[in-house]
C-alpha positions in Angstrom: -31.0 -53.4 -14.1 -31.1 -51.0 -17.0 -27.9 -50.1 -19.1 -26.7 -46.9 -19.7 -24.4 -45.5 -22.6 -21.4 -43.8 -22.4 -17.8 -43.2 -23.9 -15.7 -46.2 -24.7 -12.0 -46.4 -23.7 -9.7 -46.6 -27.1 -9.0 -50.5 -26.4 -10.5 -52.4 -23.8 -7.1 -53.0 -22.1 -7.2 -49.4 -21.3 -9.6 -50.4 -18.6 -8.4 -50.4 -15.0 -9.3 -53.2 -12.6 -11.9 -51.3 -11.1 -13.6 -51.0 -14.1 -14.0 -54.2 -14.8 -15.2 -55.2 -11.5 -18.2 -53.1 -11.8 -19.4 -54.4 -15.6 -18.0 -51.8 -17.6 -18.2 -53.3 -21.0 -17.3 -51.5 -24.3 -18.8 -52.1 -27.5 -16.5 -53.9 -29.6 -16.1 -53.2 -33.6 -16.5 -56.2 -35.3 -14.5 -56.9 -39.0 -15.8 -58.6 -42.0 -14.4 -61.1 -44.0 -12.8 -58.1 -46.2 -11.2 -56.6 -43.0 -13.7 -53.7 -43.2 -15.2 -52.0 -40.2 -18.6 -53.5 -39.5 -21.1 -51.0 -41.0 -23.1 -50.9 -37.7 -20.7 -49.4 -36.0 -21.5 -45.5 -36.2 -18.6 -43.2 -36.4 -18.4 -40.0 -38.0 -18.2 -39.9 -42.0 -14.9 -39.0 -42.5 -12.8 -36.4 -41.1 -15.0 -33.7 -43.0 -18.1 -34.6 -41.2 -20.3 -31.5 -40.7 -21.8 -33.1 -37.6 -18.3 -33.3 -36.0 -17.7 -30.1 -33.7 -14.2 -29.8 -35.1 -16.0 -29.0 -38.6 -18.0 -26.2 -37.5 -17.5 -22.7 -39.0 -15.4 -20.4 -37.0 -18.5 -18.4 -36.7 -20.8 -20.9 -34.9 -17.9 -22.1 -32.8 -17.0 -18.6 -31.8 -20.9 -17.6 -30.9 -20.7 -20.5 -28.2 -17.3 -19.5 -27.2 -18.8 -16.1 -26.5 -21.8 -17.6 -24.7 -20.1 -19.6 -22.4 -17.4 -16.7 -21.5 -20.7 -14.3 -20.7 -22.0 -17.0 -18.7 -19.2 -17.5 -16.7 -18.2 -14.2 -16.2 -21.6 -13.6 -14.3 -21.7 -16.3 -12.5 -18.1 -15.7 -11.0 -19.0 -12.1 -10.7 -21.5 -13.0 -8.5 -18.6 -14.9 -6.3 -17.5 -12.2 -4.8 -20.0 -9.2 -5.3 -21.4 -9.4 -1.9 -17.7 -9.2 0.0 -17.8 -5.4 0.1 -21.7 -5.7 0.8 -20.9 -8.0 3.5 -21.1 -5.5 6.7 -24.5 -4.4 5.2 -25.7 -8.0 4.8 -25.1 -9.0 8.5 -26.4 -5.3 9.6 -29.9 -6.0 7.8 -30.0 -9.6 9.5 -29.2 -8.5 13.1 -26.1 -10.3 13.0 -22.5 -9.2 14.7 -20.8 -12.6 14.0 -17.3 -11.9 12.2 -17.3 -15.3 11.1 -20.5 -14.9 8.8 -18.5 -12.2 6.7 -16.3 -14.6 5.8 -18.5 -17.5 5.2 -20.5 -15.5 2.9 -17.7 -15.8 0.5 -16.0 -19.0 1.5 -19.2 -21.0 1.5 -19.8 -20.4 -2.1 -16.2 -22.0 -2.9 -17.6 -25.1 -0.9 -20.4 -25.4 -3.2 -18.2 -24.9 -6.2 -16.1 -27.5 -5.1 -19.0 -29.8 -4.7 -20.5 -29.5 -8.0 -18.4 -30.5 -10.4 -17.7 -34.2 -9.1 -20.9 -34.7 -10.6 -21.7 -32.0 -13.2 -18.9 -33.4 -15.1 -19.5 -36.9 -15.1 -23.2 -36.4 -15.8 -22.0 -34.0 -18.9 -19.9 -37.3 -20.2 -22.8 -39.5 -19.9 -25.9 -37.0 -21.2 -24.0 -34.7 -23.0 -22.8 -30.9 -22.3 -26.1 -29.1 -23.4 -28.6 -30.7 -21.1 -26.4 -30.6 -18.1 -25.1 -26.8 -19.0 -28.5 -25.7 -19.1 -30.1 -27.4 -16.4 -27.6 -25.8 -13.9 -27.8 -22.5 -15.6 -31.4 -22.4 -15.0 -30.7 -23.5 -11.1 -28.0 -20.6 -10.9 -30.9 -18.0 -11.8 -33.3 -19.7 -9.4 -30.9 -19.6 -6.5 -29.9 -16.2 -6.8 -33.5 -15.0 -7.0 -33.7 -16.9 -3.5 -30.6 -15.2 -2.5 -32.4 -11.8 -3.1 -35.6 -12.8 -1.1 -33.7 -14.2 1.6 -35.3 -13.1 4.9 -32.3 -14.3 7.3 -28.9 -15.1 7.4 -28.9 -18.9 7.5 -31.3 -19.0 4.8 -28.7 -16.5 2.8 -26.0 -18.3 3.3 -27.9 -22.0 2.3 -28.5 -20.5 -1.0 -25.2 -19.3 -1.2 -23.9 -22.7 -1.1 -26.6 -24.1 -3.6 -25.4 -21.1 -5.9 -21.6 -22.4 -5.5 -22.5 -25.8 -6.6 -24.3 -24.8 -9.6 -21.2 -22.6 -10.5 -19.5 -25.8 -11.1 -20.7 -25.7 -14.6 -17.5 -24.0 -15.6 -15.9 -27.3 -15.2 -17.2 -28.1 -18.5 -16.1 -25.0 -20.2 -12.2 -26.4 -21.1 -13.6 -29.6 -22.5 -16.2 -27.8 -24.4 -13.0 -25.8 -26.1 -11.1 -29.3 -26.4 -14.8 -30.8 -28.4 -14.6 -27.5 -30.7 -11.0 -27.1 -31.6 -8.2 -29.1 -33.0 -5.1 -29.5 -30.6 -3.0 -26.6 -32.8 -5.8 -23.9 -32.2 -7.0 -25.0 -28.6 -4.4 -23.0 -26.6 -5.9 -19.2 -28.0 -9.3 -20.5 -27.3 -8.2 -22.0 -24.0 -6.8 -18.6 -22.7 -9.9 -16.5 -24.1 -12.6 -19.1 -22.1 -10.5 -19.0 -19.1 -9.9 -15.3 -18.2 -13.4 -14.8 -17.1 -13.3 -17.5 -14.2 -10.1 -15.0 -13.3 -11.4 -11.6 -14.0 -14.9 -12.2 -12.7 -13.8 -12.3 -8.9 -11.8 -9.3 -9.6 -14.5 -7.4 -11.0 -17.0 -8.7 -8.5 -16.2 -6.4 -5.4 -15.8 -3.5 -7.2 -19.4 -3.7 -8.8 -20.8 -4.9 -5.5 -19.2 -2.1 -3.7 -20.8 0.5 -5.8 -24.2 -1.0 -6.2 -25.0 -2.2 -2.7 -24.1 1.4 -1.7 -26.4 2.9 -4.7 -29.2 0.7 -4.7 -29.0 -2.1 -1.8 -27.2 -5.5 -1.6 -30.2 -7.4 -2.9 -30.2 -6.1 -6.3 -26.7 -7.7 -6.6 -28.3 -10.8 -6.6 -31.1 -9.7 -8.7 -29.0 -8.3 -11.6 -26.8 -11.4 -11.6 -30.3 -13.6 -12.0 -31.2 -11.1 -14.9 -28.0 -11.4 -16.8 -27.7 -15.0 -16.3 -31.4 -15.5 -17.6 -30.8 -13.5 -20.8 -27.5 -15.3 -21.7 -29.4 -18.7 -20.7 -31.9 -17.7 -23.4 -29.2 -17.5 -25.8 -27.8 -20.8 -24.9 -31.3 -22.2 -25.3 -31.5 -20.7 -28.9 -27.8 -21.4 -30.0 -26.0 -24.2 -27.9 -25.6 -27.3 -29.5 -24.0 -30.8 -28.3 -20.6 -30.5 -28.5 -19.6 -33.8 -27.0 -18.6 -36.4 -29.7 -19.4 -39.6 -27.7 -23.1 -38.1 -27.1 -23.5 -36.9 -30.9 -22.5 -40.5 -32.1 -25.1 -41.9 -29.6 -27.9 -40.1 -30.6 -27.0 -40.7 -34.4 -26.9 -44.4 -33.6 -30.2 -44.2 -32.0 -31.6 -42.1 -35.3 -30.2 -45.2 -37.4 -31.8 -47.8 -35.2 -35.1 -46.0 -35.3 -35.2 -45.3 -38.9 -34.0 -48.6 -39.8 -35.4 -51.2 -37.3 -31.9 -52.5 -36.9 -30.7 -52.5 -33.1 -27.5 -53.5 -33.8 -26.5 -49.8 -35.0 -24.0 -48.6 -32.1 -22.0 -45.9 -31.7 -18.3 -46.5 -31.8 -18.1 -45.1 -28.4 -20.8 -47.4 -26.9 -20.5 -48.9 -23.3 -23.1 -50.5 -21.3 -23.0 -51.0 -17.7 -25.0 -51.5 -14.9 -26.6 -49.0 -13.0 -24.4 -49.5 -10.0 -21.6 -49.6 -12.5 -22.6 -46.1 -13.9 -22.7 -44.6 -10.3 -19.4 -46.3 -9.5 -17.5 -45.6 -12.4 -18.9 -41.9 -13.9 -19.8 -40.4 -10.6 -16.9 -41.3 -8.8 -14.7 -40.8 -11.6 -13.1 -36.9 -10.7 -12.6 -38.4 -7.3 -10.7 -41.5 -8.7 -8.8 -39.6 -10.9 -7.6 -37.1 -8.1 -6.7 -39.9 -5.9 -5.2 -42.2 -8.5 -3.5 -39.9 -11.1 -0.1 -38.4 -9.4 -0.1 -35.9 -12.5 -4.0 -34.8 -11.6 -2.8 -34.9 -7.9 0.3 -33.1 -8.1 -1.1 -30.4 -10.7 -4.4 -30.0 -8.4 -2.2 -29.4 -5.6 -0.4 -26.5 -7.4 -3.5 -24.7 -8.7 -5.5 -25.0 -5.5 -2.3 -23.2 -4.1 -2.2 -20.3 -6.5 -5.8 -19.9 -6.2 -6.2 -19.9 -2.5 -3.7 -17.1 -2.3 -6.0 -15.3 -4.7 -8.7 -15.2 -2.6 -6.3 -14.4 0.8 -6.0 -11.4 -1.3 -9.5 -10.9 -2.5 -10.7 -11.3 1.2 -8.3 -9.3 2.9 -7.8 -6.3 0.7 -10.2 -4.1 1.3 -9.8 -4.2 5.0 -5.9 -3.7 4.6 -6.4 -0.8 2.3 -8.9 0.9 4.2 -7.1 0.6 7.7 -3.6 1.1 6.3 -4.4 3.7 3.8 -7.6 5.1 4.9 -9.4 4.2 1.5 -13.4 4.3 1.6 -15.3 1.5 0.6 -15.9 2.3 -2.9 -12.2 3.4 -3.3 -10.9 0.0 -1.8 -13.0 -1.7 -4.4 -11.3 -0.5 -7.0 -7.9 -1.7 -5.8 -8.8 -5.1 -7.2 -8.2 -3.7 -10.7 -4.6 -3.7 -10.2 -5.2 -7.9 -9.6 -7.3 -7.7 -12.8 -4.7 -6.0 -15.1 -2.1 -8.9 -14.1 -4.8 -11.5 -14.9 -5.2 -10.0 -18.2 -1.4 -9.7 -19.0 -0.9 -13.2 -18.0 -3.8 -14.5 -20.5 -2.2 -12.5 -23.0 1.3 -14.4 -22.4 -0.7 -17.7 -23.0 -2.7 -16.7 -25.7 0.9 -15.9 -27.5 2.4 -18.8 -26.6 0.2 -22.0 -26.2 -0.4 -23.1 -29.6 2.5 -21.5 -31.0 4.9 -23.9 -29.2 2.5 -27.1 -29.8 2.2 -25.9 -33.6 6.1 -25.8 -33.6 6.2 -29.4 -32.1 3.5 -30.8 -34.3 5.5 -30.2 -37.5 8.2 -32.0 -36.1 5.6 -35.1 -35.4 6.7 -34.9 -31.4 3.2 -33.6 -29.8 2.7 -34.0 -26.3 0.2 -32.3 -23.5 3.2 -31.7 -21.6 4.1 -28.9 -24.2 1.3 -27.1 -22.4 3.0 -26.3 -19.3 6.2 -23.8 -20.4 4.2 -20.6 -19.1 4.0 -22.1 -15.8 7.5 -21.7 -15.1 7.0 -18.1 -15.6 4.1 -17.9 -13.4 6.0 -20.0 -11.0 8.9 -17.6 -10.3 6.7 -14.3 -10.5 4.2 -15.5 -7.7 6.5 -15.5 -4.8 8.3 -12.2 -5.6 4.6 -10.7 -5.8 3.4 -12.4 -2.4 6.8 -10.8 -0.8 6.4 -7.4 -2.6 3.0 -7.0 -1.3 3.3 -8.2 2.3 6.3 -6.2 2.8 5.3 -2.6 1.2 2.1 -3.0 3.2 4.1 -3.5 6.4 6.4 -0.5 5.5 3.3 1.2 4.7 4.8 2.2 1.1 3.0 4.4 -0.9 -0.5 2.6 -1.9 0.7 2.0 -5.7 3.4 -0.3 -4.4 1.3 -3.3 -3.4 -1.0 -2.5 -6.2 1.8 -3.2 -8.7 2.4 -6.5 -6.4 -1.4 -7.8 -6.9 -0.9 -6.9 -10.6 2.2 -9.3 -10.6 0.3 -12.1 -8.4 -2.3 -11.8 -11.2 0.0 -12.4 -14.1 1.4 -15.4 -12.1 -1.9 -16.8 -11.4 -2.9 -16.8 -15.2 0.2 -17.8 -16.3 -0.4 -21.0 -13.9 -3.9 -22.0 -14.3 -4.5 -21.6 -17.8 -1.6 -23.8 -19.3 -3.0 -26.4 -16.2 -6.2 -26.5 -17.9 -5.0 -26.9 -21.4 -3.0 -29.5 -20.4 -5.5 -31.7 -18.6 -7.7 -31.0 -21.9 -5.0 -32.3 -23.8 -4.0 -35.5 -21.7 -7.2 -37.1 -20.8 -9.2 -36.5 -23.8 -12.8 -37.5 -23.4 -12.1 -37.8 -19.8 -10.9 -34.2 -19.5 -14.3 -33.1 -17.6 -13.8 -35.4 -14.9 -9.9 -34.6 -14.7 -10.7 -30.9 -14.6 -13.6 -31.1 -11.8 -11.1 -32.7 -9.7 -8.6 -30.2 -10.3 -11.3 -27.5 -9.6 -12.8 -29.5 -6.5 -9.6 -29.1 -4.9 -8.6 -25.5 -6.0 -12.5 -24.3 -4.3 -11.8 -26.4 -1.0 -8.1 -24.4 -0.9 -10.2 -21.2 -2.1 -12.7 -21.7 0.8 -9.9 -22.5 3.5 -7.3 -20.4 3.2 -9.1 -17.0 3.5 -10.5 -18.6 7.1 -7.0 -19.2 8.0 -5.4 -15.7 6.8 -6.8 -13.3 9.2 -5.3 -15.6 12.1 -1.8 -15.8 10.2 -1.6 -12.0 9.8 -2.9 -11.4 13.3 0.0 -13.8 14.7 2.8 -12.8 12.0 1.7 -9.4 10.9 1.0 -9.1 6.8 4.9 -8.8 6.1 5.9 -12.2 7.3 2.2 -13.9 7.1 2.6 -13.1 3.6 6.3 -14.2 3.4 5.2 -17.6 4.7 3.0 -18.0 1.6 5.7 -17.1 -0.5 7.9 -19.7 1.1 5.3 -22.3 0.5 4.8 -21.3 -3.6 8.5 -21.5 -3.7 8.3 -24.9 -3.0 5.9 -25.9 -6.0 8.1 -24.2 -7.9 9.8 -27.6 -9.7 6.1 -28.9 -10.4 5.9 -27.8 -14.2 9.7 -28.8 -14.7 8.9 -32.4 -13.0 5.7 -32.7 -14.9 7.6 -31.7 -18.4 10.5 -34.3 -18.0 8.3 -37.0 -16.5 4.6 -36.4 -17.1 4.0 -38.5 -20.2 6.0 -41.6 -18.3 3.7 -41.4 -15.1 0.3 -40.8 -17.1 1.3 -44.2 -19.1 2.1 -46.3 -16.0 -1.1 -44.8 -14.5 -4.0 -47.0 -13.7 -6.5 -44.7 -15.0 -7.7 -44.4 -18.9 -5.4 -41.9 -21.0 -6.8 -40.7 -24.3 -5.3 -37.8 -26.3 
């Protein structure tokens, strides 16, 4: 059976028993008689090597960040652009099944939960660039297929496939980790992380007006056009950022030019095809199951994300029925959530790097120091939910629930962005898999909760129904405090590889 090359752990002792059982064999650097590292072990040429993405110019880094943010915004706009157009879509396909109206959105989330489990580990084997480009092209193809769908089942199938391709956003935080040193990573993470949060908020606003003006099919044509233009930028400017893959290519060049097959990357690992399938593709699922830190953080982020989707899928009906808004006007109510998300971004941008830099100067930098903003977010979220539910229940003037959605957006951003920053810092070269596990759990919750929300509101009313969600959020309030106190100890005792 053939061999595959991928990243090696810091030491062979970091390997779990599971990985040893599938013939996961790291290439070990040998020492010469003078104690020097074997020259055939390929690494970057010192800390200032221009091939190292950390040493790229700021212009090059931020151009790439701009492309990533643009593509992420386009794909996330497409997530909910069809939500306000759902009645038009069902009418054209001669369907009156209300389940389809929710499924048009939630099926995307199921696809997005499935995609990262393969996309992330493939990027850790073949590199970020080829995987990212392939998935972007597929997104364009499936968007076009959605635009030309001839029946509801065909349309939902392509929505699911579109959701899978959006799983490429799992690579964004890892690319940030590739490009920026720890002390400057928080600011970039905050800027990159706002697009997945803002996109679903702006999507219904755009979708409501575009579908009324030129028809719902143009929502998907526009998504394909803008994604295609952005992908041209990727093909022109995106270069590999994953250091493991860069060094593997460098070693391959040396083997070719010298004819000496002993040149190996310092991260080189060989394992069988079965080992590749078991270790790489199954890594995100194993991380979720075997790492208490990833599981606990994933549950919390999934809960917060699900609450956002409950609002996104019910707000149009709430403001149309309770406050008499038109479809276009109801779509504008999502802007409150967007303003709150932006405020949460500004909080993270101001705090994430500043605190870490201070701890670094003291020689006490730990990944857990990314988590303090989550405490603020955890306090705000239940307050916002209670405010929203009871102001709608009491039919208070419409600005009151809008303010509540802004508060919720602030809490969501203050929770999700530090969580991703933490995973990048804590899990190093395997951060893409750690984030994939988190996003998959988040997307399952984002698909399931909106399906249950209408029944919850029907049984309890919007006041008590939203209160139940707030009380559940209160249970998770201690999560960042527990991770800040015990997270490092738990990670070091985990069976999983930990590098940061």
